[in-house]
Structure formats: structure tokens, C-alpha cells
C-alpha positions as CSV (number, residue, x, y, z in Angstrom):
1,M,-184.2,-258.2,106.7
2,S,-187.7,-257.1,106.5
3,D,-188.9,-254.8,103.2
4,S,-189.4,-252.1,106.0
5,D,-185.9,-252.2,107.1
6,P,-183.6,-249.6,105.7
7,A,-181.1,-250.7,103.1
8,P,-177.7,-250.9,104.5
9,S,-175.3,-248.0,103.5
10,L,-172.5,-248.9,100.8
11,Y,-170.1,-245.9,102.1
12,A,-168.6,-245.7,105.5
13,A,-168.2,-242.1,107.1
14,R,-164.3,-241.2,106.9
15,E,-162.3,-241.6,110.2
16,P,-159.9,-238.6,110.3
17,V,-156.4,-239.5,110.5
18,F,-154.2,-238.1,113.5
19,P,-150.6,-239.1,113.2
20,R,-148.7,-239.3,116.6
21,R,-145.5,-237.4,116.8
22,V,-142.1,-239.5,116.0
23,S,-138.5,-238.8,115.6
24,G,-136.2,-240.5,113.8
25,V,-133.7,-240.6,110.6
26,F,-136.7,-240.3,108.1
27,R,-138.8,-238.1,110.4
28,N,-135.7,-235.4,110.4
29,L,-135.2,-236.1,106.6
30,K,-138.5,-234.9,106.0
31,W,-138.3,-231.8,107.9
32,Y,-135.2,-230.8,106.1
33,I,-137.0,-231.4,103.0
34,L,-139.9,-229.5,104.2
35,A,-137.8,-226.5,105.3
36,I,-135.7,-226.4,102.0
37,T,-138.7,-226.8,99.4
38,L,-140.8,-224.2,101.5
39,G,-137.8,-221.9,101.7
40,I,-137.3,-222.1,98.0
41,Y,-140.6,-221.5,97.4
42,Y,-141.4,-218.6,99.3
43,I,-138.0,-216.8,99.1
44,T,-137.1,-217.3,95.3
45,P,-139.5,-214.4,94.1
46,W,-137.6,-211.9,96.3
47,I,-134.0,-212.8,94.8
48,R,-132.7,-210.2,92.5
49,W,-130.6,-210.6,89.6
50,D,-129.1,-207.5,87.6
51,R,-129.9,-207.8,83.7
52,G,-129.3,-204.2,82.8
53,P,-131.4,-201.0,82.9
54,S,-134.4,-202.1,80.4
55,L,-134.9,-205.6,81.9
56,P,-136.5,-206.8,85.1
57,D,-134.2,-207.4,87.9
58,Q,-136.1,-210.5,89.6
59,A,-134.1,-213.6,89.4
60,V,-137.1,-215.9,88.7
61,L,-140.1,-214.5,86.8
62,L,-142.9,-215.6,84.6
63,D,-143.5,-212.2,82.8
64,L,-147.0,-213.3,80.7
65,A,-147.5,-209.7,79.8
66,N,-144.4,-209.6,77.6
67,R,-144.3,-213.4,77.1
68,R,-140.8,-214.0,78.5
69,F,-139.6,-216.4,81.2
70,Y,-136.5,-215.3,83.3
71,F,-134.4,-217.6,85.4
72,F,-131.4,-216.1,86.7
73,W,-129.1,-215.5,83.5
74,I,-131.5,-217.5,81.3
75,E,-134.2,-215.9,79.4
76,I,-136.7,-217.9,77.5
77,W,-138.7,-216.6,74.7
78,P,-142.3,-217.9,73.4
79,H,-140.7,-219.9,70.5
80,E,-138.2,-221.5,72.7
81,F,-141.1,-223.2,74.6
82,Y,-139.0,-226.3,73.7
83,F,-137.0,-225.5,76.8
84,V,-140.0,-225.9,79.2
85,A,-141.1,-229.0,77.5
86,G,-137.8,-230.6,77.9
87,L,-137.9,-229.5,81.5
88,L,-141.2,-231.0,82.0
89,I,-139.8,-234.5,80.3
90,M,-137.0,-234.4,82.5
91,A,-139.3,-234.1,85.5
92,G,-141.5,-237.1,84.4
93,L,-138.2,-239.2,83.8
94,G,-136.8,-238.3,87.0
95,L,-140.1,-239.4,88.8
96,F,-139.8,-242.6,86.9
97,L,-136.4,-243.1,88.0
98,F,-137.2,-242.3,91.7
99,T,-140.4,-244.6,91.5
100,S,-138.4,-247.8,90.0
101,A,-135.7,-247.3,92.7
102,L,-137.5,-246.4,95.7
103,G,-141.3,-246.6,95.2
104,R,-143.7,-243.8,95.9
105,V,-140.6,-242.0,97.6
106,W,-141.6,-238.5,95.6
107,C,-145.1,-238.7,97.3
108,G,-143.6,-239.4,100.9
109,Y,-141.0,-236.7,101.0
110,A,-141.4,-234.0,98.4
111,C,-144.8,-233.7,97.0
112,P,-146.3,-230.4,97.7
113,Q,-149.6,-232.1,98.8
114,T,-147.3,-233.9,101.5
115,V,-145.1,-230.9,102.4
116,W,-148.1,-228.7,103.2
117,T,-149.8,-231.5,105.0
118,D,-146.8,-232.1,107.1
119,L,-146.9,-228.5,107.7
120,F,-150.7,-228.0,108.6
121,I,-150.5,-231.1,110.9
122,L,-147.4,-229.7,112.8
123,V,-149.5,-226.8,113.5
124,E,-152.3,-228.8,114.5
125,R,-150.0,-230.5,117.0
126,W,-148.7,-227.4,118.5
127,I,-152.3,-226.0,119.1
128,E,-154.2,-229.1,120.2
129,G,-151.6,-231.4,121.3
130,D,-150.6,-234.8,120.2
131,R,-152.5,-237.6,118.9
132,N,-154.5,-238.6,122.0
133,A,-155.4,-234.9,122.5
134,R,-156.5,-234.5,119.0
135,L,-158.7,-237.8,119.3
136,R,-160.3,-236.9,122.5
137,L,-160.9,-233.3,121.0
138,H,-162.4,-234.7,118.0
139,R,-164.6,-237.1,119.6
140,Q,-166.0,-234.6,121.9
141,K,-169.3,-233.9,120.8
142,K,-170.0,-230.6,122.5
143,M,-168.6,-227.3,121.3
144,D,-167.6,-225.6,124.4
145,F,-165.4,-222.4,124.8
146,R,-161.8,-224.6,124.6
147,K,-162.9,-226.6,121.6
148,A,-164.2,-223.4,119.6
149,R,-161.1,-221.6,120.9
150,L,-158.4,-224.4,119.5
151,R,-160.5,-224.7,116.3
152,L,-160.5,-221.2,115.5
153,T,-156.7,-220.5,116.5
154,K,-155.6,-223.6,114.2
155,W,-158.0,-222.5,111.3
156,T,-156.5,-219.0,111.4
157,V,-152.9,-220.2,111.0
158,W,-153.8,-222.7,108.5
159,M,-155.5,-219.6,106.4
160,L,-152.7,-217.5,107.0
161,I,-150.4,-220.1,105.5
162,G,-152.8,-220.6,102.7
163,L,-152.5,-216.9,102.0
164,A,-148.8,-217.0,102.3
165,T,-148.9,-219.8,99.7
166,G,-151.1,-218.1,97.4
167,G,-149.2,-214.7,97.8
168,A,-145.8,-216.5,96.9
169,W,-147.4,-217.7,94.0
170,V,-148.6,-214.4,92.5
171,F,-145.0,-213.0,93.0
172,Y,-143.6,-215.2,90.5
173,F,-145.8,-213.3,87.8
174,A,-144.7,-209.9,88.6
175,D,-142.1,-207.7,90.4
176,A,-142.4,-208.9,93.7
177,P,-141.8,-205.8,95.8
178,T,-144.1,-203.8,93.4
179,L,-146.9,-206.3,93.3
180,L,-146.6,-206.4,97.3
181,V,-147.2,-202.7,97.5
182,D,-150.2,-202.9,95.3
183,L,-151.8,-206.1,96.9
184,V,-151.8,-204.2,100.4
185,T,-152.9,-200.7,98.9
186,G,-155.6,-202.4,96.8
187,Q,-154.3,-201.6,93.6
188,A,-153.4,-204.7,92.2
189,H,-155.2,-206.5,89.2
190,P,-158.1,-208.4,90.1
191,I,-156.7,-211.6,88.6
192,A,-154.0,-211.6,91.6
193,Y,-156.6,-211.3,94.3
194,T,-158.4,-213.9,92.7
195,T,-155.5,-216.3,92.3
196,M,-154.7,-215.4,96.0
197,L,-157.9,-216.4,96.9
198,V,-158.2,-219.7,95.3
199,L,-154.9,-221.0,96.2
200,T,-155.6,-220.2,99.6
201,A,-158.8,-221.9,99.8
202,T,-157.2,-225.0,97.9
203,T,-154.3,-225.0,100.3
204,F,-156.6,-224.9,103.3
205,F,-158.8,-227.7,101.9
206,F,-156.0,-229.8,100.7
207,G,-153.6,-229.7,103.5
208,G,-156.0,-229.1,106.4
209,I,-159.3,-230.8,105.5
210,A,-158.7,-233.6,102.8
211,R,-155.2,-234.5,103.6
212,E,-154.5,-238.2,103.1
213,Q,-157.7,-238.5,100.7
214,I,-155.9,-236.5,98.1
215,C,-153.1,-239.0,98.0
216,I,-155.4,-242.0,98.0
217,Y,-158.2,-240.9,95.9
218,A,-157.6,-237.6,93.7
219,C,-153.8,-238.1,92.7
220,P,-153.4,-240.7,90.0
221,W,-150.0,-241.4,90.7
222,P,-150.5,-244.5,92.9
223,R,-152.3,-246.2,90.1
224,I,-149.6,-245.5,87.7
225,Q,-146.6,-246.4,89.7
226,A,-147.0,-250.0,89.8
227,A,-145.8,-249.9,86.1
228,M,-142.6,-248.2,87.2
229,M,-141.9,-251.1,89.8
230,D,-140.7,-254.7,90.1
231,E,-139.4,-257.1,92.5
232,D,-136.2,-255.0,93.1
233,T,-137.8,-252.1,93.9
234,L,-137.1,-250.8,97.3
235,V,-140.0,-250.1,99.4
236,V,-141.5,-250.0,103.0
237,G,-142.4,-253.1,104.1
238,Y,-142.8,-255.1,107.3
239,R,-140.9,-258.5,107.8
240,D,-143.6,-260.8,109.1
241,W,-141.1,-263.8,108.9
242,R,-139.5,-262.2,111.8
243,G,-142.5,-260.4,113.4
244,E,-145.1,-263.2,113.5
245,P,-147.0,-264.6,115.4
246,R,-147.0,-261.0,117.1
247,G,-148.4,-260.7,120.8
248,K,-147.9,-258.4,123.7
249,L,-144.5,-258.1,125.6
250,H,-144.6,-259.8,128.7
251,K,-141.7,-259.2,130.8
252,N,-142.3,-261.6,133.8
253,K,-142.5,-264.9,131.9
254,G,-140.2,-267.5,132.4
255,K,-138.1,-269.2,129.9
256,A,-140.4,-272.1,129.9
257,E,-143.5,-270.2,129.0
258,I,-141.8,-268.0,126.3
259,A,-140.5,-271.3,124.7
260,A,-144.0,-273.1,124.9
261,E,-145.2,-269.8,123.3
262,P,-142.7,-268.7,120.7
263,Q,-143.5,-264.9,119.6
264,G,-142.3,-263.0,117.1
265,D,-140.6,-259.5,117.3
266,C,-143.8,-257.5,116.9
267,I,-145.5,-256.9,120.1
268,D,-148.5,-255.2,118.5
269,C,-147.9,-252.0,119.9
270,M,-149.3,-250.0,116.9
271,A,-146.8,-247.6,116.9
272,C,-146.4,-248.1,113.2
273,V,-150.2,-247.3,112.8
274,N,-150.2,-244.6,114.9
275,V,-147.7,-242.5,113.0
276,C,-148.8,-243.3,109.6
277,P,-150.1,-240.0,107.8
278,V,-152.5,-242.0,105.5
279,G,-153.8,-244.4,108.3
280,I,-152.8,-247.8,107.1
281,D,-151.1,-250.7,109.0
282,I,-148.3,-251.5,106.9
283,R,-148.1,-254.9,108.5
284,D,-151.0,-256.0,106.1
285,G,-148.3,-255.7,103.1
286,Q,-147.7,-253.2,100.3
287,Q,-150.7,-250.9,99.7
288,L,-151.9,-248.4,97.1
289,E,-152.3,-245.8,99.9
290,C,-148.7,-246.1,101.3
291,I,-146.7,-243.0,100.5
292,T,-143.5,-244.4,101.4
293,C,-142.8,-241.9,104.0
294,A,-140.9,-244.4,106.3
295,L,-142.2,-242.8,109.5
296,C,-143.3,-246.2,110.5
297,I,-139.8,-247.3,110.2
298,D,-138.9,-244.7,112.7
299,A,-141.8,-245.7,115.2
300,C,-141.1,-249.4,115.0
301,D,-137.0,-248.9,115.4
302,D,-137.8,-246.6,118.4
303,V,-139.8,-249.6,120.0
304,M,-137.2,-252.4,119.0
305,D,-134.6,-250.3,120.5
306,K,-136.8,-250.2,123.9
307,I,-137.5,-254.0,124.2
308,G,-134.0,-254.9,123.1
309,K,-134.4,-256.4,119.7
310,P,-132.5,-255.8,116.5
311,R,-134.0,-252.8,114.3
312,G,-135.2,-253.2,110.7
313,L,-138.8,-255.2,111.4
314,I,-140.0,-252.5,109.3
315,D,-137.6,-251.3,106.8
316,Y,-136.9,-250.5,103.1
317,M,-136.9,-253.9,101.4
318,A,-137.3,-255.3,98.0
319,L,-139.5,-258.2,97.2
320,S,-136.7,-260.2,95.6
321,D,-134.9,-260.3,98.9
322,E,-137.7,-261.9,100.8
323,A,-136.9,-265.5,99.9
324,H,-133.1,-265.0,101.1
325,E,-134.1,-263.3,104.4
326,R,-136.6,-266.0,105.0
327,A,-133.9,-268.7,104.7
328,G,-131.7,-266.7,107.0
329,Q,-129.4,-265.2,104.0
330,P,-128.4,-261.5,104.0
331,P,-130.3,-259.4,101.5
332,K,-128.6,-258.2,98.2
333,N,-126.5,-255.0,98.4
334,I,-128.6,-252.0,98.2
335,W,-126.8,-250.7,95.0
336,K,-127.7,-253.9,93.1
337,H,-131.3,-252.9,93.6
338,I,-130.8,-249.4,92.7
339,L,-128.4,-250.0,89.8
340,R,-130.3,-252.3,87.2
341,P,-131.3,-252.2,83.7
342,R,-134.6,-250.3,84.5
343,T,-133.1,-247.5,86.5
344,I,-130.1,-247.2,84.2
345,M,-132.5,-246.5,81.3
346,Y,-134.4,-244.0,83.0
347,T,-131.1,-242.1,84.1
348,S,-129.8,-242.3,80.6
349,M,-133.1,-240.8,79.1
350,W,-132.9,-238.3,81.9
351,G,-129.3,-237.2,81.1
352,F,-129.7,-237.4,77.4
353,V,-132.6,-235.1,77.5
354,G,-130.6,-232.6,79.8
355,L,-127.7,-232.6,77.8
356,A,-129.7,-231.8,74.8
357,L,-131.3,-229.0,76.7
358,V,-128.0,-227.4,77.7
359,F,-126.4,-227.9,74.6
360,A,-129.2,-226.1,72.7
361,L,-129.1,-223.3,75.5
362,F,-125.5,-222.7,74.5
363,I,-125.7,-222.7,70.8
364,R,-129.0,-220.5,70.6
365,S,-128.2,-216.9,69.1
366,D,-128.8,-213.8,70.7
367,I,-130.5,-212.4,67.6
368,D,-133.2,-214.2,65.4
369,L,-135.9,-213.4,63.0
370,T,-139.0,-214.8,61.3
371,V,-140.2,-213.9,58.1
372,A,-143.8,-214.1,56.8
373,P,-144.8,-213.0,53.4
374,V,-147.7,-211.0,53.0
375,R,-150.0,-212.8,50.5
376,N,-152.8,-210.2,50.0
377,P,-151.6,-209.4,47.4
378,T,-149.2,-212.1,46.4
379,F,-146.9,-209.4,44.3
380,V,-147.4,-206.2,43.1
381,T,-146.2,-205.0,39.7
382,L,-145.0,-201.2,39.7
383,S,-145.4,-198.5,37.1
384,D,-141.8,-199.1,35.9
385,G,-142.6,-203.1,35.3
386,S,-140.7,-204.1,38.4
387,V,-142.3,-206.6,40.8
388,R,-142.3,-206.1,44.6
389,N,-143.1,-208.7,47.2
390,T,-143.8,-207.4,50.9
391,Y,-142.9,-209.5,54.1
392,D,-143.6,-209.1,57.4
393,V,-140.0,-209.7,59.3
394,R,-140.1,-210.1,63.1
395,L,-136.3,-209.1,64.7
396,R,-135.7,-210.6,67.9
397,N,-132.8,-208.5,69.9
398,K,-132.1,-210.8,73.0
399,H,-129.5,-208.2,74.4
400,G,-130.2,-205.8,77.4
401,E,-129.4,-203.0,75.1
402,P,-130.9,-201.5,71.6
403,R,-129.0,-203.0,68.6
404,P,-128.9,-201.8,64.9
405,F,-129.6,-204.6,62.7
406,K,-129.2,-204.7,59.0
407,L,-131.0,-206.5,56.4
408,S,-129.6,-208.0,53.1
409,L,-130.4,-210.6,50.6
410,K,-128.6,-213.6,49.2
411,G,-130.4,-214.9,45.8
412,D,-130.4,-213.0,42.6
413,P,-128.1,-210.1,42.6
414,A,-130.6,-207.8,40.7
415,M,-133.0,-208.0,43.7
416,R,-133.0,-205.3,46.3
417,V,-134.3,-204.8,49.6
418,Q,-136.3,-201.9,51.1
419,L,-137.4,-201.1,54.5
420,E,-140.6,-199.0,55.4
421,G,-140.0,-195.9,57.1
422,T,-136.4,-195.6,56.6
423,P,-134.2,-195.0,53.4
424,Y,-131.6,-197.3,54.9
425,A,-131.4,-201.1,55.2
426,S,-130.7,-201.2,58.9
427,V,-133.2,-200.4,61.8
428,E,-132.5,-200.1,65.5
429,V,-134.3,-203.0,67.5
430,P,-135.2,-202.1,71.1
431,A,-133.5,-204.0,73.9
432,D,-134.9,-207.5,74.6
433,T,-137.9,-207.1,71.9
434,A,-139.3,-208.9,69.2
435,Y,-139.4,-205.8,66.5
436,L,-141.7,-205.9,63.5
437,Q,-140.4,-204.4,60.5
438,R,-142.2,-204.4,57.1
439,V,-139.7,-205.4,54.3
440,Y,-140.1,-205.2,50.3
441,I,-137.9,-207.0,47.9
442,V,-138.1,-205.6,44.5
443,T,-136.6,-207.2,41.3
444,P,-136.4,-205.1,37.9
445,K,-138.7,-205.7,35.0
446,D,-136.1,-207.5,33.1
447,A,-134.4,-209.5,35.7
448,A,-134.2,-213.2,35.4
449,A,-135.9,-213.9,38.8
450,S,-138.7,-212.0,37.8
451,E,-139.3,-214.6,34.9
452,A,-140.0,-217.4,37.4
453,E,-143.2,-218.1,39.2
454,S,-141.2,-218.4,42.4
455,T,-137.6,-217.8,43.5
456,P,-135.7,-218.8,46.7
457,V,-134.2,-216.0,48.7
458,R,-132.5,-215.8,51.9
459,I,-133.0,-212.7,54.0
460,W,-130.1,-212.2,56.5
461,V,-130.0,-209.9,59.4
462,E,-126.6,-208.8,60.9
463,D,-126.0,-207.1,64.4
464,L,-123.8,-204.3,63.4
465,T,-122.5,-204.0,67.1
466,N,-120.8,-207.2,67.1
467,G,-121.2,-209.1,63.6
468,E,-123.4,-211.6,64.7
469,R,-125.6,-213.1,61.9
470,A,-129.0,-214.9,61.4
471,Y,-130.9,-215.7,58.3
472,K,-134.5,-217.0,57.3
473,D,-135.3,-218.6,53.6
474,T,-138.2,-217.7,51.8
475,T,-139.5,-217.3,48.4
476,F,-140.1,-214.3,45.8
477,N,-143.3,-214.6,43.9
478,G,-144.4,-213.1,40.7
479,K,-143.5,-212.6,37.0
480,G,-142.5,-209.3,35.2
481,N,-144.4,-208.0,32.4
């Protein structure tokens, strides 16, 4: 190459992937999961749940303004964020469990990127045709009326799906019927419109344009999954010892010709490649790009049925079974692959966290309080010589109606409690509210507690409606004169 020649490019242009339509067990399973997951996502904000006159009636609601998370009969307060953390831990452990048992099965069936990409490809197939028709349209350089019409129609439907996706998302953060009216009439908050615009654009781009590139390049999970897998993990694979040497099917060959040229079961029809949503050839072995969707299994089984060969040339299999199958022995029972120390450990951890969350949910109280001593000043000496400490007490009423709460002390009997704004030791706390009440604790001049630098005290709160109680420990500071 001379100095005047241009340097070769180190990058190749992306070749779009146009998967061919396929039917079979795994394709049907993906359709069911797609319908269920999208149904849950779009319908859930519209489910109603009666919590009382003063509480929202949306079954699932992330009320950021009031810092609440409602999930049917469960209400999560900000100080109970450990429930959310626990659910995230369970989700992570569940992902580890499924990956160790069945490889990248989450990516192939339930990942939002996969679900929406499947939906976008389905729309593309309805409008532009199956794989060959879409390939011809893609390779057509001239933008004639037909191509422009098909492209515009497809992009319009994609945009509507993206708009529905973004719209459904914002409905989780406000009352869905009210927000819908506000969105249509232009009265919704700008954040709602901005969120919908961002999610519409990202859904359109990720599901329609980027597609498999998100799974291959943007998602970190393909690079992490190897740590969760071992030789007993069931993954989609090609039985090369049965399929090779591959060759075209020749129906007119005689027995002598077939014996002279032995051929495996693979007829190199490329059906497994043509249906792959990430555009790989599973016959090249396990690859980082494979999302374990198993569509190649459906395609290959269909071809095997047509040529009279047994199914399973491409199938879920484990590396540990390869030696047995090459020797003509049957593979291990599927449950021996799934139930092994690694998966049992993940299942035990997942179950432990789940039981801990359920236990914490059932033992939590419907009333609670936090106590924050006011430190400026630490204490005040009154004109009669008594010492007073000030506290900001936040009372939480988790019931759906107002409740009278009474405050009392446990500690030095000479101490007394005073509530700011009322001569009584009780206050009415509104429904489902964290009510801030300023509280004074006073001790006489000659009381023993006032002679100490700090004295432990316990502030009790009692729900006068049902007698439920809660407490918080704090300290009383200061010395009498």
C-alpha cells in the first residue's frame, strides 16, 4: 500500500437485523410473556383500591409529593425505604438465580428492551412484510412513494407505542384519570410532558432503531453473566457432533452416494440465523451476544420435522453433558442441572430476604414517632429555677382517619411534659400524616434529675383510639441552679 492510499477503516457499518417470522413453543412463550408484561405495565395505574376518604384510591402509586409508595393494601413511608432496598436485592438475587440455571433467559424473555423490541418488530413485519420483503426495502436506494409510505406508517405506529409507554409511566406518579385529563387539556405539570417526551424518544430509539445494539453494547449484563454460570448451566447450543459435517439436502442421492459422503443432520438452511434477533449464528458456539431467546430452537425443530430428522439439533443443553452425548449416552436429568449448590444458595438467599421483608411488614406499627432535641439552646433555666428542654417530635399516623395521640414520659417522676399550642398532653394527628409537634420537658429546680448533666428519658405516644403505643429514647440535658 502506497503512502497516498487511504488508511483502511477499522470499523464496519452496522448491518440491520431483520428476523424472520417463526412459530413454535418458545416463540409462543415469548408472545405470552410480552402480552402479560405489557398488560401489567399499561393497566396497573388504572386499578382502583379504596383506602378511605382521605387517601388516594390508586392501587399502585408513587406519591412523590407526599413521599409515599402505595401498593394495594401496603403503604411505604420514607423511613421504610428498606422495603424498597429489600425488593431490589430480591430482584438481583432472582436474576442471579435464573442466569445460573438457564443462562441469559431474563434477557431473552422478560427484559423491557426485549419486550418492546419484539413489539416493534411485530409492527414492522405487519407493515413492511417478513424478512425478505424488509431486506429488499432496506436495500432499495431510491426513496419512492411506496417506501416513504411504509416508513412513515411504521414510524408513526412506533411513535404512538413510545407515547403510550411514556404516558403509562407518568401515571404511576399521580392519579391516572386526573392526570390524563390534565395532559389532554394542557394543564399538567411541565415535568409530566418532559418525562413523556424523553420516554417516547428513548422507546422509539431503543426498540426501533438500536434494537440488538443495546443488548450487545450498552447493557453490562452480558459481561457479568459469566460469573453466574458454570458447566451445568442450561444454555441454547448446537450439537455439532450430530450436525457436522453440514451440507445441503439432496433428495435424489442414492444410498451408495450417501454412504460415500457422510453428512450430519444440519442442512445449512440458515433458518437459525435468519430468526435470530441479534443476528448471530448459534452454530459458532456460545457467544456474548446470545440472549437465550431460543427462537433458533423453534426454527431448527421445524426444519428437522420437514426433513424427517429428530428434533434437538439446537436445544437447551449444558456443557457437562457434551461428553456423554458425544459418547451416545443420554444427558443428565434437567433437574440435576437446575438443582445444584449454586442455584440452591441463590434460592435460599432470595427466600431469606423475602421472608425477612414479610416479617418486617407484619410487625411494623401503625403509629410511630421520631424525636429530635432542639440544641440551640441545649436547655433553658426558667424564672422559678426549673430546667426545660425542647424537642421536635414527629408523630406518624398511618391510619386512614385522624387519631388522638397522647404523649407521656418514663424516667424521673418529677419530670412533666408540655405540648406547644395545647394545655393537654394529647393532640389529634391527621390521617396518614407525619405531624410535627413541639414538646417541652420540664423538671423542677430541686429535682434529682436536674442535678445531672444528662438524664435518659423515654417519650411514649399512645393511640387513644385503640391503645397502640410506641416510644423513642432520648436525653434530658442541663442542671438546676
